[in-house]
N, C-alpha and C positions, 0 to 999 in steps of 0.2 A: 504494500500500500504506500503510495507516494505521500510524503509528509506535507501537510498544508503549510504554506508560507504565511508570514505575518501580513496583515492588511496594511497597505501603504496609502499615503495621501493621494497618489495617482489613482488607486482603486476607488477611493471616495469621490474624487473629481469626476471620474468616468460615470459613476452611478448618478451623481448630482447634476452632471451636465454643466459644470463650471470649471474654471481654471485651477491649476495646482496652487497658485498664489492665493486665490480666494479661499480654498480649503485651509491653507496654512494660516491665514488671518483669522478664520473662524475658530480653529483649534487652539490658537494662541491668544484668543480673547482680545483681538485688536479692535479699536473703535471704528475704523474706516471700512465698515461692512454693514449692509442692510440687516436689520435684526431678524426679519423673517428668513432671509437666506442663511444667516448664521444658524438659526434654530434648525432649519431643514438639514443643513450639513452635519450638525452635531447629532441629530436623530439618525441620519444615515451611518455616521461613524459608529454609533452605539450598536445599531442593528448588524453591522458588518463585523463587530468585535475588534474594532481598532484599538491598539495599545501604542501610546507614544514611544518613539524611539529615543530613549534618553542618551544613547551613545552618540547619536548625531548632534544632540544639543551640547554634549560634552566637548566634542570636537570644535564646535563653533565658539563656545564660551570659555573653554579651557578650565572648566570646573565641573566636577561630577556631582556636587551636593551630597557627597557620601563621606562619612567619617569612619575610620577603622577603629575598633575597640578591642583591645587585647587584655583579657583577664587571666588571673593566675590559677583559679580553682573553681571549676563549674559545679563542684559538689558542695561548696560552702554557701549557705543561705545569705551570708554577708554580701557576697557579690551580686546576688539576685536583687537586693535592695539598692545597691549602688547602680546597677544597670537600669532600674526603674527611673532613677534620677536622670541618667544619661538620655534615656529614651524620651522622657518628658521634655527635656531641653531641646533635643534634636527635632522633635515635632514642632516646638514653638518657633524654631529658626528655619524650618523648612528643609531639614536634612534627613537622610536615611543613614543607618549604620550597618556595618558588617562586623559581626562578632566572631572572635576567635579565642579559644581557650588554650592555655599552655600546659595546664595541669602541673604547674610549678616545675617545668622542665625547661632549662635554658635553651636547648636546641630547638624546642618547639616555639619558643619566643622569637628566635632568629628567623625561623621559617615563616611565622605569622607576619612579622614586619616586612619581609621580602614579598610575600604574597599580596599584602595590602598595598604596598608601593606599586606592584605590577598592575593592580587594579586602578591605580591613579586616584586614590582617595585624596580628599582635600586636606586631611589632617589625621593625626593619630592620638588616641587616649590609651595609655599603657600603664597597667599595674604590673611592674616587672618582677621577675623571679629574684634577682639581685645576687645570686651566687657568683655571677660575672656581670660586667657592665660594658663589654666591648661594643655590643650592638647599640646601646644608648649613646656611647661616645661617638660612634660612627654616624648615627643620625644627627647628632648635635654639630659635628664638625664638617661632614661631607655631603649630607643629603639636605637639599633645600625644601623641607616640608615642615609645617608647624606640628608640634606635638606637646602633650602635657603628661607628666608623670602623676599617676593617681594613687594616693594612699601610701606613697613611699617617699623617702628622702635620700638624695645622694649628697654626701658631704663634699666630695671632690669634683663634682660635675655641676656646672651652673646651667640649669634648665628650668623651664616652667614646671612648678610642682604645686600640688594641693594635697595636704596630708593632715592627720589629726595630732593633737597635742599629746603625744604618747608618753612623754615624761610626766606630764600632769596625771595622766591616766594611771600609770604605774604607782605614782606617789599617793594619790587619793585612795586607791584600793588598799595599799599596804598600810597607810596611816589609819584607815578605818578598822582594819584588823587589829592593829596595835591598840587602838582606843577601846576595842572590845576585850582587851586583856590577853590577846594571843602573843606568844613570845617565840614560838618555833614555827615560823612562817616559811614554807617552801614555795618557791616559784617554779612552775612547770612551764618552760619557755620554748619558743621555736628556735630555729637555727639563728645564730647571732649575726650572720651576714644580712639578715633582713633588718631594715631600719626600725620597724615597729618593735621587734624583739629586743633590739639593742636599747632603744629609748625607753621602753617599758621597764627593762631591767634597771636602767639608770634611775628612774623614778622610784622603783621598789627599793633600791639600795640606799637612796637618799633618805627615805622615810625610816629605814632601819638604823642608819648611822646617827640620825638625830636623837635616838634613844639608846644608842650603844648596843644594838643587836647585830648579830652576825648574819650575813646573807647566805642563803642556801638555794642553789638552783640546779635543776636537771633539764636536759634538752630532750624533747620528744617530737614525734610527728604531730602536726597541728590539726588533728582530726579526733574523732571520738575514740577510735582504737588506740591512738597515741596516748591520750589521757588515761585510758583504762590500763594499758600496759605499764605506763610510768608509775601509777599508784600501786599496782600489784607488786612491782619490783621494789618500790620504796618500803612497803609493808613487809615484804619477805626479808629485806635487809635489816628490819627492826629500827628504822629511823624514827626518831621522836618528832612528831609533827602534830601541831594543833590547828593549823590553817594552811590552805592551799590558795595561791594566787596563780590562776591559769592564763596562758597566752590568749586563749579565746574561749568562747562559750562551748564550742564542740569539744575541746580538751576537758573543760569543766564537767560536761555531761558524762564523758567517759570516766572521769575521776569519781564522780558521784556513784556511778554504777559499781565501780570497784570497791568503794568504801562500803556500800550497802551489802555487797556479797560477803564482806569480812565482818559484818555485824557492827560496824562503826557508825555511831549516830551523827547526823548532820543537822544542825551545827553544834550540838552539845559537845561532841568529842573533837570533831574537825570541822572548821568553817571553810566554806568554798566560795571563791569569787571568780567569775569569768570575765570576759571582755568582748565587746561588740554589741551586746543586747540584740541578738537575732530573735526572730519571731517566736521560736520555740522556748526561749529562756523563761517565759512566764508560765509555761505549761508543764515543765518537768517537775518532778517531786523529789525534794522540796523545790519550790520556785527559786530561780537562780539570781542571787545578787551579782551585779555585773557593772562594767563601765560602758556607758552608752556612747556610741559613735553616731554622728549624724550621717547615716549612710546615704539616704536619698540626696541630701544636700551635697555630699561629697561628689556624687555622680553629676548632679545638676550644675554645680559650680565649676566642675572640671570642664564640662562642655562649653559653658559660657567663656571660660578662660581661653579655650581653644578657638572658639568662634571669633573672639576679639582679635586673636592673632591671625586667623585666616583672613579676616576683613581688613587687616592692616591698621586696626585702631590702637594697637599697642606694639611697641618695638622692644621695650625693656623686659628683661627677665623678671618673672613674678613668682613669688612663693607665698602661698596662703595656708595658714594653719587654722584648723577648725577646733572649736572647744569640745570638751568631753565632760560627762557628768556621771557620778556614781548613782546607780539605781539599787535601792535597798529592798531585798526580798527575804525569803525564808532561809536560804542556805548560809547566810552570815549576818 
């Protein structure tokens, strides 16, 4: 069976008995066309199943009106809420997005950037893996395309960034546990090459130092299974712990499961604090005390930053830091 071709403006012109230029003016909502003729052409286009050729518009205008979005972990509900903010802003400004997930693998990030550049997107929003930064440096130094780093911070690369006040988040979570009388506070953290992990640890350590307590940190995978395994190992080793500050809510949920299996009461025996305030945090048992990040705003504002760069409204490098807050629930 021969594949059906897309309907063209020539096809519409033939059926309507008008010129191609007249059809083009009607489809592009130009004022210099009779209203009845315009309506008839639009009705014919609809009946024929006409779809506008964006590629042709791209060649004429040198703009795709598409932004590439590269996220680090499709399984983490945190990114789903960030993506909502990106999508809301993209609709407001008349853009489409192409989403690619790296699953926290640097090589996938390199491939995603290359693929989106080949698609000639107008700009990139990137939540980078951060175990290496050669691709970001290359973008910054050699590729003439606007991009914004989302939810991460590079100390040695000057680029547009929007991220959360992670030091404050680590500090307020730890200080809250200290104020509750907890003195053996273990941090279950992600890999320290990630800027959020590094800055949250700095805030955690600052709060402990203020009262003369010693920091104690373990590194785990930043998912439910990672938190579960970390706590199982800690308990097996006989570490004395009366509070857990977890890298994110997923780690905290895994930690809670492990504590429950060992018959440890939460928060009576061990208090638990997560990070991110994902949707499920208020539904686990006990409900999770956590540090709330403005996830929707993170996505929305990142797109606005990128759009201003695409439109040439801003030339200087910009870094924006969003505030965080402690949400108190039953786990601490």
